[in-house]
The first five atom37 places (N, CA, C, CB, O) and aatype in JSON, in Angstrom:
{
  "aatype": [12, 6, 6, 9, 11, 9, 2, 19, 0, 13, 1, 2, 12, 11, 2, 17, 11, 3, 15, 6, 2, 1, 15, 6, 8, 19, 10, 3, 1, 9, 5, 1, 1, 7, 9, 7, 11, 6, 5, 9, 10, 6, 0, 19, 11, 11, 7, 0, 11, 11, 9, 1, 3, 3, 11, 15, 9, 19, 15, 6, 13, 1, 17, 18, 11, 10, 19, 18, 1, 6, 13, 1, 10, 6, 11, 6, 11, 9, 1, 11, 9, 18, 14, 9, 16, 19, 12, 6, 0],
  "atom_mask": [
    [1, 1, 1, 1, 1],
    [1, 1, 1, 1, 1],
    [1, 1, 1, 1, 1],
    [1, 1, 1, 1, 1],
    [1, 1, 1, 1, 1],
    [1, 1, 1, 1, 1],
    [1, 1, 1, 1, 1],
    [1, 1, 1, 1, 1],
    [1, 1, 1, 1, 1],
    [1, 1, 1, 1, 1],
    [1, 1, 1, 1, 1],
    [1, 1, 1, 1, 1],
    [1, 1, 1, 1, 1],
    [1, 1, 1, 1, 1],
    [1, 1, 1, 1, 1],
    [1, 1, 1, 1, 1],
    [1, 1, 1, 1, 1],
    [1, 1, 1, 1, 1],
    [1, 1, 1, 1, 1],
    [1, 1, 1, 1, 1],
    [1, 1, 1, 1, 1],
    [1, 1, 1, 1, 1],
    [1, 1, 1, 1, 1],
    [1, 1, 1, 1, 1],
    [1, 1, 1, 1, 1],
    [1, 1, 1, 1, 1],
    [1, 1, 1, 1, 1],
    [1, 1, 1, 1, 1],
    [1, 1, 1, 1, 1],
    [1, 1, 1, 1, 1],
    [1, 1, 1, 1, 1],
    [1, 1, 1, 1, 1],
    [1, 1, 1, 1, 1],
    [1, 1, 1, 0, 1],
    [1, 1, 1, 1, 1],
    [1, 1, 1, 0, 1],
    [1, 1, 1, 1, 1],
    [1, 1, 1, 1, 1],
    [1, 1, 1, 1, 1],
    [1, 1, 1, 1, 1],
    [1, 1, 1, 1, 1],
    [1, 1, 1, 1, 1],
    [1, 1, 1, 1, 1],
    [1, 1, 1, 1, 1],
    [1, 1, 1, 1, 1],
    [1, 1, 1, 1, 1],
    [1, 1, 1, 0, 1],
    [1, 1, 1, 1, 1],
    [1, 1, 1, 1, 1],
    [1, 1, 1, 1, 1],
    [1, 1, 1, 1, 1],
    [1, 1, 1, 1, 1],
    [1, 1, 1, 1, 1],
    [1, 1, 1, 1, 1],
    [1, 1, 1, 1, 1],
    [1, 1, 1, 1, 1],
    [1, 1, 1, 1, 1],
    [1, 1, 1, 1, 1],
    [1, 1, 1, 1, 1],
    [1, 1, 1, 1, 1],
    [1, 1, 1, 1, 1],
    [1, 1, 1, 1, 1],
    [1, 1, 1, 1, 1],
    [1, 1, 1, 1, 1],
    [1, 1, 1, 1, 1],
    [1, 1, 1, 1, 1],
    [1, 1, 1, 1, 1],
    [1, 1, 1, 1, 1],
    [1, 1, 1, 1, 1],
    [1, 1, 1, 1, 1],
    [1, 1, 1, 1, 1],
    [1, 1, 1, 1, 1],
    [1, 1, 1, 1, 1],
    [1, 1, 1, 1, 1],
    [1, 1, 1, 1, 1],
    [1, 1, 1, 1, 1],
    [1, 1, 1, 1, 1],
    [1, 1, 1, 1, 1],
    [1, 1, 1, 1, 1],
    [1, 1, 1, 1, 1],
    [1, 1, 1, 1, 1],
    [1, 1, 1, 1, 1],
    [1, 1, 1, 1, 1],
    [1, 1, 1, 1, 1],
    [1, 1, 1, 1, 1],
    [1, 1, 1, 1, 1],
    [1, 1, 1, 1, 1],
    [1, 1, 1, 1, 1],
    [1, 1, 1, 1, 1]
  ],
  "atom_positions": [
    [[182.13, 97.66, 80.58], [180.81, 96.97, 79.96], [180.66, 96.05, 81.14], [180.95, 96.11, 78.31], [181.5, 95.45, 81.81]],
    [[179.28, 96.1, 81.2], [178.82, 94.92, 81.96], [179.14, 93.29, 82.13], [177.78, 94.94, 81.64], [178.69, 92.63, 81.19]],
    [[179.61, 92.78, 82.83], [179.81, 90.74, 82.28], [178.14, 90.45, 82.3], [180.94, 89.22, 83.98], [177.46, 91.41, 82.67]],
    [[177.53, 89.39, 81.98], [176.59, 89.12, 82.15], [176.94, 87.55, 82.68], [175.8, 89.49, 81.04], [177.85, 86.87, 82.2]],
    [[176.27, 87.21, 83.5], [176.77, 85.49, 84.4], [174.6, 84.95, 84.21], [177.75, 85.88, 87.34], [173.61, 85.5, 84.69]],
    [[174.76, 83.52, 83.17], [173.92, 83.07, 83.11], [173.3, 81.98, 84.3], [174.14, 82.8, 82.05], [174.22, 81.22, 84.61]],
    [[172.41, 81.75, 84.84], [172.27, 80.98, 86.03], [170.86, 80.24, 86.32], [172.57, 81.89, 87.12], [170.04, 80.79, 87.05]],
    [[170.54, 78.74, 85.63], [169.86, 77.83, 85.52], [169.6, 77.21, 86.67], [170.26, 77.16, 84.72], [168.44, 77.17, 87.1]],
    [[170.67, 76.62, 87.37], [170.46, 76.12, 88.57], [170.1, 76.2, 89.6], [170.88, 75.92, 88.81], [170.48, 77.17, 90.25]],
    [[169.24, 75.26, 90.19], [168.47, 75.86, 91.37], [168.7, 76.79, 92.28], [168.23, 75.13, 92.04], [169.89, 76.86, 92.59]],
    [[167.91, 77.63, 92.9], [168.27, 78.5, 94.06], [167.29, 78.86, 94.56], [169.0, 79.57, 93.88], [166.26, 79.02, 93.91]],
    [[167.4, 79.12, 96.23], [165.91, 79.03, 96.58], [165.83, 80.63, 97.13], [165.47, 77.65, 97.87], [166.15, 81.33, 98.08]],
    [[165.13, 80.66, 95.78], [164.9, 82.36, 96.17], [163.4, 82.63, 96.83], [164.98, 83.44, 94.6], [162.41, 81.93, 96.61]],
    [[163.45, 83.85, 97.73], [162.17, 83.73, 98.4], [160.67, 84.59, 97.65], [162.53, 84.34, 99.93], [159.51, 84.68, 98.04]],
    [[161.43, 85.14, 96.36], [159.98, 85.68, 96.42], [159.63, 84.73, 95.07], [159.74, 87.65, 96.26], [158.92, 85.24, 94.2]],
    [[160.15, 83.23, 94.86], [159.77, 82.39, 93.58], [159.95, 80.97, 94.91], [161.17, 82.52, 91.73], [160.84, 80.39, 95.52]],
    [[158.5, 80.96, 94.79], [158.68, 80.07, 96.14], [158.89, 78.46, 95.46], [157.05, 80.19, 97.33], [159.45, 77.54, 96.04]],
    [[158.22, 78.41, 93.97], [158.48, 77.23, 92.97], [160.28, 77.59, 92.22], [156.93, 77.3, 91.52], [160.91, 77.37, 91.18]],
    [[160.43, 78.08, 93.18], [162.08, 78.05, 91.94], [163.22, 76.94, 92.06], [163.2, 79.57, 92.22], [164.42, 77.16, 91.86]],
    [[162.79, 76.01, 92.34], [163.28, 74.32, 92.48], [162.13, 73.85, 91.14], [162.83, 73.33, 94.55], [162.43, 72.78, 90.61]],
    [[161.18, 74.37, 90.71], [160.76, 73.46, 89.9], [160.82, 74.85, 88.45], [159.05, 72.57, 90.55], [160.87, 74.29, 87.36]],
    [[160.82, 75.97, 88.36], [161.34, 76.54, 87.32], [163.02, 76.13, 87.28], [160.97, 78.08, 87.43], [163.56, 76.47, 86.22]],
    [[163.75, 75.59, 88.08], [164.73, 75.18, 87.43], [164.82, 74.1, 86.6], [165.45, 75.1, 88.1], [165.24, 74.2, 85.44]],
    [[164.39, 72.85, 87.21], [164.04, 72.1, 86.39], [163.58, 72.04, 85.13], [163.57, 71.76, 86.8], [163.95, 71.35, 84.18]],
    [[162.72, 72.85, 85.23], [161.56, 73.15, 83.8], [162.87, 73.81, 82.97], [159.79, 74.62, 84.11], [163.38, 72.96, 82.24]],
    [[163.37, 74.8, 82.92], [164.42, 75.16, 82.3], [165.5, 74.76, 81.65], [164.71, 75.56, 82.77], [166.04, 75.1, 80.6]],
    [[165.71, 73.96, 82.49], [167.01, 72.99, 82.21], [166.28, 71.99, 80.93], [167.59, 71.9, 83.92], [166.92, 71.56, 79.96]],
    [[165.02, 71.76, 81.14], [164.21, 70.43, 80.21], [164.46, 71.25, 79.17], [162.36, 69.86, 80.44], [165.29, 70.84, 78.36]],
    [[163.94, 72.34, 78.97], [163.38, 73.19, 77.49], [164.73, 73.07, 77.08], [162.65, 75.03, 77.49], [165.14, 72.29, 76.22]],
    [[165.4, 73.88, 77.73], [167.14, 74.17, 77.15], [167.65, 73.05, 76.33], [168.36, 74.29, 78.48], [168.37, 73.12, 75.33]],
    [[167.19, 72.07, 76.87], [167.8, 70.68, 76.01], [166.76, 70.25, 75.41], [168.43, 69.4, 76.83], [167.2, 69.57, 74.48]],
    [[165.75, 70.23, 75.39], [164.97, 69.43, 74.53], [164.99, 70.89, 73.36], [163.23, 68.72, 75.33], [164.4, 70.42, 72.39]],
    [[165.28, 72.07, 73.07], [165.48, 72.5, 72.21], [167.3, 73.02, 71.64], [164.49, 73.31, 72.43], [167.5, 73.96, 70.86]],
    [[168.03, 72.47, 72.04], [168.8, 72.38, 72.1], [169.89, 73.49, 71.69], [0.0, 0.0, 0.0], [170.81, 73.55, 70.88]],
    [[169.23, 74.47, 72.81], [169.94, 75.59, 73.05], [170.53, 75.56, 73.93], [169.45, 76.53, 73.11], [170.0, 75.07, 74.93]],
    [[172.25, 76.18, 74.01], [173.0, 76.27, 74.86], [173.45, 77.5, 75.5], [0.0, 0.0, 0.0], [172.93, 78.51, 75.04]],
    [[174.29, 77.67, 76.47], [174.46, 78.91, 77.37], [174.87, 79.98, 76.05], [175.85, 78.69, 78.78], [174.56, 81.13, 76.38]],
    [[175.46, 79.95, 74.7], [175.79, 81.18, 73.86], [174.69, 81.37, 73.14], [177.0, 81.1, 72.94], [174.75, 82.41, 72.49]],
    [[173.26, 80.48, 72.95], [172.51, 81.2, 72.54], [171.1, 82.01, 73.23], [172.36, 80.52, 71.7], [170.12, 82.55, 72.71]],
    [[171.56, 81.8, 74.73], [171.11, 82.43, 75.93], [171.75, 83.68, 75.72], [171.47, 81.71, 77.3], [171.07, 84.67, 75.44]],
    [[173.06, 83.77, 75.82], [173.61, 84.84, 75.66], [172.89, 85.78, 74.27], [175.1, 84.42, 75.58], [172.27, 86.84, 74.39]],
    [[173.11, 85.24, 73.31], [173.09, 85.54, 71.99], [171.63, 86.15, 72.26], [173.34, 84.26, 70.84], [171.56, 87.22, 71.65]],
    [[170.22, 85.82, 73.08], [168.96, 86.49, 72.79], [169.18, 87.61, 74.01], [167.46, 85.41, 72.86], [168.59, 88.68, 74.14]],
    [[170.19, 87.05, 74.85], [169.9, 88.28, 75.84], [170.73, 89.73, 74.93], [170.76, 87.88, 77.75], [170.23, 90.84, 75.08]],
    [[171.43, 89.64, 74.43], [172.03, 90.8, 73.46], [171.56, 91.61, 72.8], [172.61, 90.53, 72.66], [171.36, 92.82, 72.74]],
    [[171.33, 90.23, 72.04], [170.8, 90.35, 70.62], [169.11, 90.93, 69.78], [171.0, 88.98, 70.33], [168.79, 91.7, 68.88]],
    [[168.34, 89.89, 70.85], [166.91, 89.94, 70.75], [166.38, 91.2, 71.2], [0.0, 0.0, 0.0], [166.84, 92.21, 71.74]],
    [[164.96, 90.7, 70.69], [163.81, 92.16, 70.89], [163.34, 91.58, 72.01], [162.4, 92.61, 69.61], [163.04, 90.43, 72.31]],
    [[163.31, 93.24, 72.9], [162.98, 92.34, 74.16], [161.63, 93.21, 74.23], [164.2, 92.32, 75.71], [161.47, 94.29, 73.66]],
    [[160.4, 92.32, 75.3], [159.28, 92.96, 75.73], [159.69, 92.33, 77.37], [157.65, 92.5, 74.84], [160.32, 91.38, 77.82]],
    [[158.72, 93.76, 78.03], [158.94, 93.39, 79.8], [157.59, 93.11, 80.1], [159.56, 94.76, 80.98], [156.69, 93.94, 80.04]],
    [[157.47, 92.15, 80.36], [155.84, 91.62, 81.4], [155.37, 92.49, 82.34], [155.98, 90.23, 82.45], [155.95, 93.53, 82.65]],
    [[154.17, 92.04, 82.89], [153.5, 92.92, 83.77], [154.5, 92.29, 85.28], [151.49, 92.64, 83.73], [154.87, 93.03, 86.2]],
    [[154.77, 90.78, 85.19], [155.29, 90.72, 85.83], [156.69, 90.7, 86.23], [154.83, 90.3, 85.93], [157.17, 89.87, 87.01]],
    [[157.49, 91.89, 85.55], [159.42, 92.31, 85.08], [159.83, 91.45, 85.02], [160.55, 93.06, 85.91], [160.72, 91.26, 85.85]],
    [[159.48, 90.16, 83.92], [160.17, 89.35, 83.43], [160.12, 90.05, 82.11], [159.76, 87.97, 83.6], [159.3, 90.92, 81.82]],
    [[161.22, 89.54, 81.22], [161.71, 89.83, 80.23], [161.6, 88.7, 78.76], [162.94, 90.12, 80.76], [162.44, 87.83, 78.56]],
    [[160.81, 88.86, 78.16], [161.3, 87.92, 76.76], [161.77, 88.4, 75.73], [160.37, 87.22, 76.12], [161.39, 89.43, 75.19]],
    [[162.79, 87.56, 75.32], [163.45, 88.33, 74.0], [163.26, 87.46, 73.04], [165.04, 88.73, 74.02], [163.46, 86.25, 73.22]],
    [[162.84, 87.97, 71.9], [163.09, 86.97, 71.0], [163.84, 86.94, 69.61], [162.04, 86.61, 70.8], [163.86, 87.89, 68.83]],
    [[164.49, 85.66, 69.4], [165.65, 85.97, 68.86], [165.71, 84.74, 68.06], [166.8, 86.3, 69.84], [165.38, 83.67, 68.58]],
    [[166.19, 84.81, 66.62], [165.75, 83.83, 66.04], [165.19, 83.37, 65.67], [165.74, 83.44, 66.11], [164.3, 83.99, 65.09]],
    [[165.13, 81.63, 65.63], [163.86, 80.82, 66.39], [163.26, 80.33, 67.93], [163.97, 79.76, 65.92], [162.49, 79.48, 68.39]],
    [[164.13, 81.42, 68.39], [163.04, 80.94, 70.09], [162.62, 82.25, 70.66], [164.12, 80.01, 71.71], [162.79, 83.31, 70.05]],
    [[162.26, 82.19, 71.45], [161.98, 83.15, 72.6], [162.49, 82.43, 74.18], [160.16, 83.49, 72.56], [162.42, 81.27, 74.6]],
    [[162.99, 83.64, 74.77], [163.86, 83.21, 76.05], [162.84, 84.24, 76.93], [165.92, 83.61, 76.03], [162.32, 85.27, 76.5]],
    [[162.72, 83.68, 78.24], [161.34, 84.59, 78.9], [162.68, 84.21, 80.2], [158.99, 83.76, 78.98], [163.13, 83.07, 80.32]],
    [[163.17, 85.4, 81.07], [164.26, 85.78, 82.32], [163.9, 86.53, 83.0], [165.47, 86.29, 82.1], [162.8, 87.02, 82.77]],
    [[164.41, 86.81, 83.76], [164.54, 87.74, 84.88], [165.91, 88.21, 85.07], [164.08, 87.13, 86.12], [166.92, 87.5, 84.98]],
    [[165.88, 89.6, 85.38], [167.45, 89.65, 85.25], [167.84, 90.61, 86.54], [168.01, 90.38, 83.61], [166.93, 91.37, 86.88]],
    [[168.89, 90.68, 87.22], [169.26, 91.59, 88.32], [170.76, 92.13, 88.17], [169.07, 90.83, 89.71], [171.67, 91.5, 87.62]],
    [[170.85, 93.09, 88.62], [172.15, 93.9, 87.77], [172.48, 94.28, 89.48], [171.71, 95.62, 86.24], [171.8, 94.71, 90.41]],
    [[174.31, 93.72, 89.25], [174.95, 94.11, 90.74], [175.49, 94.92, 90.22], [175.84, 93.22, 91.69], [176.38, 94.43, 89.53]],
    [[175.44, 96.7, 90.11], [176.06, 97.41, 89.87], [177.44, 97.51, 90.91], [175.22, 98.32, 89.71], [178.42, 97.34, 90.19]],
    [[177.63, 97.61, 91.54], [179.11, 97.2, 92.19], [179.97, 97.06, 91.54], [179.28, 96.15, 92.81], [180.85, 97.86, 91.21]],
    [[179.71, 95.53, 91.16], [180.59, 94.4, 90.43], [180.46, 95.0, 88.77], [179.8, 92.52, 90.69], [181.51, 95.1, 88.14]],
    [[179.31, 95.35, 88.17], [179.36, 95.61, 87.25], [178.94, 94.47, 86.16], [180.39, 96.12, 87.29], [179.33, 94.3, 85.01]],
    [[177.78, 93.57, 87.13], [177.28, 92.25, 86.78], [175.8, 92.24, 86.17], [177.33, 91.39, 88.06], [174.75, 92.72, 86.59]],
    [[175.99, 91.74, 85.38], [174.03, 91.29, 84.84], [173.73, 90.19, 85.03], [173.47, 91.32, 83.25], [174.09, 89.37, 84.18]],
    [[172.93, 89.7, 86.24], [172.54, 87.9, 86.63], [171.42, 87.79, 85.72], [171.95, 87.4, 88.5], [170.45, 88.53, 85.92]],
    [[171.41, 86.85, 84.59], [170.4, 86.3, 84.08], [169.94, 85.16, 84.74], [170.62, 86.07, 82.9], [170.75, 84.38, 85.23]],
    [[168.54, 84.93, 84.84], [167.85, 83.88, 85.52], [167.19, 83.16, 84.7], [167.02, 84.27, 86.45], [166.33, 82.84, 85.52]],
    [[166.84, 82.56, 83.65], [166.31, 82.23, 82.75], [164.87, 81.53, 83.29], [167.25, 81.51, 82.01], [165.12, 81.32, 84.47]],
    [[163.87, 81.18, 83.12], [162.19, 80.99, 83.07], [162.09, 79.95, 82.83], [161.29, 81.68, 82.17], [162.02, 78.94, 83.53]],
    [[162.03, 80.34, 80.57], [161.85, 79.62, 80.83], [161.93, 79.73, 78.39], [160.7, 79.39, 82.27], [161.54, 80.79, 77.9]],
    [[162.4, 78.66, 77.45], [162.78, 78.99, 76.16], [161.7, 78.24, 75.5], [164.29, 78.63, 75.75], [161.39, 77.09, 75.82]],
    [[161.2, 78.88, 74.64], [160.24, 78.35, 73.19], [160.34, 78.89, 72.59], [158.99, 78.17, 72.97], [160.88, 80.0, 72.55]],
    [[159.54, 77.9, 71.46], [160.07, 78.44, 69.66], [158.97, 79.03, 69.4], [160.44, 77.2, 68.23], [157.81, 78.68, 69.6]],
    [[159.77, 80.68, 68.55], [158.91, 81.91, 68.24], [157.92, 81.44, 67.05], [159.88, 83.28, 67.76], [157.1, 82.23, 66.58]]
  ]
}
């Protein structure tokens, strides 16, 4: 079974020039809605998913939607989750 790791901290990523702003945005949205890592994990594991044109994933679970990007590290069997935003469903 793959391990899931969630990363909401700022990370300088080549493809996302605004990754610092994204990090601040998602932390703000998570805090405002009272969502913790447990709820993010639940949405990733159990939510109904749609893939958007930009390859980000929208997972709808209970009363909220999580938009995130996922990277799989096959060698270590890890799924890295980078939340983009959280919104009410």
